[in-house]
N, C-alpha and C positions, 0 to 999 in steps of 0.2 A: 538430469537429478534434481529436485527439489529440495532447498534447504529446510533445516528444521526450523521449526517458527518458536518463539519463547510466547508470542502473542496471535490471536486470531483477530481480525476484524471484519465482521461482514459487515457490508453496505449493499449489499443485492437490492434492487427495489427503489435506490434513492439513486437521485439526480445530482448532476451538479448545481453547487459546490460543494454539497451534503458529503459526499465521500472523502473529499480532500481535508474538509473541516474536521470530520472524524479522525482522520490520519495524524491530522495537527495535534488533535487531544491524546490521541494513545502514544503517539511520539514523545509528548511532553510527558507522558505519566510512567514509559519506558525508561529504562536502564541504559547509560552508554553500553553498543555493543549487542543489546537485545534485537533481535528478528523479528519484525514484526509483519504476518500474513495478512495481504488483503483480497476480500473477494468480493467483485464487484460486475455489475451487469450494466454499468453507463458507459458505452463506447468512448466517450469523452475522458474517463480516466487514463487512456493510452499515451494521451496528451499531458494531462494534468499531474497525473503521478510522477513519472519523471523527471518533469520541471519541478516540481514540489523538491523531489531529493537534490536535485542539482543546486536549487537556490539555498537550501538548508543545508547542504553538506551531508546528506545522508546517504547511504550507498543503497543502490537496488541492484540486490544479488541476481534476482532473475525475475522473468516475468512471461504467461504465456496465458492464451486463450485456448479454454475449453468450450466449444458450443458457443453459448450466449452469454458465457461468464469469462471476465478475464481473473488474473490470479497475479498477485505481486509480493517480493517479498524484500525487504527493505531493513537494513540494518542501522540502528540509531548511530548516529557520531557521538 
């Protein structure tokens, strides 16, 4: 079951480092505890987004791949 998102960030078609840079901005604008859903087509997000969360202390609630798209749900610290 996927978490409910407070914000959705569509990074489809963008390549590294743009998805993570956009996520950084979205996290900065969100409130503590908000859930941000990220949709991406860049396979490098499988590596970059979990590392981003770990480094900055945000919680990666769930992630999944659907065809050529990756989905991430992140709770802002």
